[in-house]
N, C-alpha and C positions, 0 to 999 in steps of 0.2 A: 886325508880329510883333516880338517883344523879340529882342535879339542873344543869341548863344550864351553860355551861363554859362561863368565862368572854368574850371570843371572841363573843360567840353567843348572850351575853346580849348586847355587843357593837353594833352587827349588828341590833339587834331588836330596840336599842334606834335610831339607823340610819335610821329605816324604810326598813331595808332589812333583816328580820329575816331568811328567808329562803336562802340556798345556792342554786343559780341557776345551771342548767347544764353548762352554760357557765362559771361560776366562779369554777366551779369542774375541768373543763377542765385545769384551771391555776394550779391546786392543783397537787404536794406539792410546796411550796415556800419557804420550809426551812426543815432541817433534819427530817425524819419520825423515830419513835421509834418502834421496834419490841420486845414485850415481849414474851419470851418462858418459858415454864415450865419445860424444859429439862436444865441439866447441860452441860458445853461445851463437845462437843463429842457425846452427845446422839442424838438420830434419828432425832427428830425434828430440834435440833440445827443445825446438819449438813444440813440438807434439807433447812432450813430457810436462812443459810448464803449462799447457792448458788443461791437461789431465790433473796436474797437482792442484789447480785452482779448485776443481772440481772435489778431488778428494779431501781437500782442507775444509770445504763445505760439509761433505759428509762426516768427516771424523772429528770436526773441531778442533784439530791440532795442526800446527805449521807443518808444511811439507817443503823441505828445503831442497833445492837442486844443486848438485855439485858436479861441475864439469871436470872429467879427467881425460881430457883428449891427449893425443899423440902417442908415439910408441907404437904405431901400426894398430891401434885400439888394446894394445896389451897394459898399458898404464891402468885404464879403467878396470880390465880384468883382474889385475892383482889388487887393486884397491877393494874390489867387491869380494874376491876371495879371502881376503886379510880381514874383513870386518866382522864384527861380533855377530853371531847367529841368533839374535833375539827378536828379529823382526823389525828392529828400527832402522835397518839399512836394506834398501832394495836396489835393484839396478836394472837400467835398460841398456843391452848390449847387442851389438851387431853379430852378423854371421862370422865375420873375420874373428871376433873374439871367442865366440862359442863353438865354431865347427872347423875353421879353416886355418887360423895361424899355427895350430900345432903340427901342420903339415909343411907350411911356408917358412918357418923359423926354425933353427937348429935347436934352440931351447926357448921357452917361454916360462914367466915366474908363477905359473898356476897350471893346474890340471882341469880342462874345461868338462871332463867327464866326471870328475869326483867333487870339485869345489863349488859347485853352484846346485841349487834346488830349482827346477823349473817352476815358474808361476803361470806365464801365459805368453805365446807369440801375439805380440801387438800387431804388427803389420808388416807386409812386404813393400820394399821400395823400388817400384818399377824402375827399370832403367831404359833409358831411350838412346839410340844411336841417332846423333845430330849433325849436321853440317852447316857451316857459313852459307847464308844465302847467295853471296857472291860466286861460290863455286859454280853455281848454275846446274846442280843435279837434283834429280827427283827420286832417285832409287838407288839400291845398292848397287844393281848392274851399271847405272850410269857413273856411280863414284869409281867402280873398279875399273872401268873404261878410261875414266879421266886419269886416275893415277897410273895406269899403264902408259899413257900418252906423256906423262911428266915422271919418268922414274926418279925416286928418291928425293921429290921435292914437296910431296903432301906428307902431313905428320897428323897424328892422332893422340889422345889421351884417354885413358881408362883408369879410373880409380880402383875399380875392384880386380884383384887377380883373375876371378873367373871371367870378367868381361874382357879383360885383355886376352885371355887364352881364345875366347870365342872370336876376337877380332883376328888373331894369328891363324886360327883355322880356316876363317873366311878368306884371307889371304892366299894361304896355301890352294884352297880350292878353287879360286877365281883367277889368281897370278896377279891380284892387286898389290900395287906398291907403294905402301904407306908406312912411315917411320914412326915406332912408338916413341913418344916422349913423356918423360915421368913428370907428375904434377903433385903439388903440396895439398891440394884440396879444391873442393868444388868452386870456390871462388877463382883460383888460377884458370880453371878450365873455362869457365864463363868468360873470363878476360880474353883467354886465347882464341875462343870463338868470336867474341864481338870484334875483336881487331883482326881476325883472320891469320893470326900468326899460327895457331894450332886450329884449322878449320874443321876438323873432325874429332868428334868426342863421342864416348859411351857412359852415361853418368845418370844419376838419379833425376828422373822427370821432374819433381818439384822445382829443380834448379832452373828449368827452362820453360815452364808453362807459360810465362809471359812473353818471352821472346819468340816461342814458336806462334802464337797467336798474333804477334806484331809481324811475323815473317821475317825477323831478323836472322832467324835460323831456321832450317828445314828438318823437320823430323823424318827420318828414314825407316825405323822399325823400333819396336819395343820389345822387351825381353819377357812380358807376362805371359800367362798361359792363354789369356783371350785379349783381345784388342782394349786397349783403354777407353772407357766411356767418354773421356774427354777429348779424345782425338780417334773416332771410330774408322778415320780413313787411313791411319797408319797402320800397316800391318805388324803381325809379330815376327821375331826373328824364326820361330818355329814354322811359321807358314812359308818363310823364305828358305827353309832347309837348314837353319842353324839353331838348334833346340837350346833352350835355356839349361845351362850347365849347373849352376848353383844360383839360387834366387839370393838377393841381398833383402834380409829381414832383420827386424829389431824385436827382441824379446825380453820381457821380464823375468828375472831371475834374482834369487836371495842367496846369501852365504849358505854353504852346505850345513845342514843340521838344524836349520831355522824350523821351529815347530809346525808340524803338519796342520794343525788347525789354523794357524797364522797365514800359512801358505793358501789355505782353501779361502779365507776371508779376503785376503789380497786379491786372488783370483776373481772372487765374487764382485769386490767392489770396482776393480780395474774394468772387467769386461762389462759390468752393468753401465758403466759411464761409456765406454767405448761403443756399445751397441745402441746407446740412446740415439734416436735418429738425427737430431739437430747437431749433436757432437759429431757423430760419425761422418754426416755430409760436409760440414764446414771444416773440421779439423783433420779429416782423413781422404775421404774421396774426392773433394775438391781440390785438394793439393797433390793429387797424383798418385796416393797410396792405397793399397789393398788391404782393408781391415782383416783381422784374423781372430784374434781373441778366443783361442782355443783353451782346454782344459789343461792343469799341471801334467796329467797324464799322457794326454794327446802330445803336448809340447815336448815331454821327453822322449816320446817315439820319434817325434820329428827330427829332434837333434841327433838321435842316435842314427836316423837314416841320411842326415846331411854329412855326418862325420864320416860315414862310410863313403858316400857320393865323393866327398872333398879328397879323400884318401886316393881314391881311384881317379879322380880328375888330375890331380898333382902329379901321380905316378905316370899317367898316359901322357901329359903334357911335356915330361921332361923338366919341369920347373926345378931349379936349385934352389933349395933352402937357404935363408940368408943367415 
């Protein structure tokens, strides 16, 4: 755990080490920085900029978004862990940073279990399995049959490791013959599908809502617990016998040691905006995300469960740490 910030040390020297609820109500008194692991235009970046506009109105202070993408989401994790724990840096980080990368990398420059204080899980990013419309398939069974008839010629991309493991398990169970192709991001996957160079993908639903509606691509399944309200005819992977192994989520955390009253205020303000009906509808549900906005305690328990799940998943899959 990082040492106390200079602000907290000064408070301790003055005999007021703990931030009181009354002091937290005055927070913030200067600009607040929000670190996101997405590049500009990414799912969490778009969401957090909309949220930041509302927070700025509520707080009367600038809310500055800092994109720290790359490094398998580890760059943002390190930047967050190394930041001062005075409440003026908060972070929206994905499942890779918070629960998965410690098992898929030989080493990472932070400890996800010790270096962050949970604030709230904002949303789950529904993943969708899509194919280029030109393939002419309407179900996973048809995709498996087509791939078996053209061995070694069809390829797929999956950004999230759990989704890649799900695809490989599906291949083993059905005898499907698809080749995994690495991708640098959602933009590459969209291009691959639209040009049919990589005609199968499993990736965040927000990337493909427009293309699914225009029938340029076909959605075969989603990884959510229930069918997406945007596409109620598309079955879940669980319905098809392939349960969701590890949900893709984005949660708010702060550097470890951030005063608890500030954590509570951050949760209260973020969840109040996130649960406001108009914001929830236009900024979350309509773009294919599942809102959560749980409490810091609930999010802490969720993170612990997901780390246990990730450890088991990676071990069972035989995935080799990079």
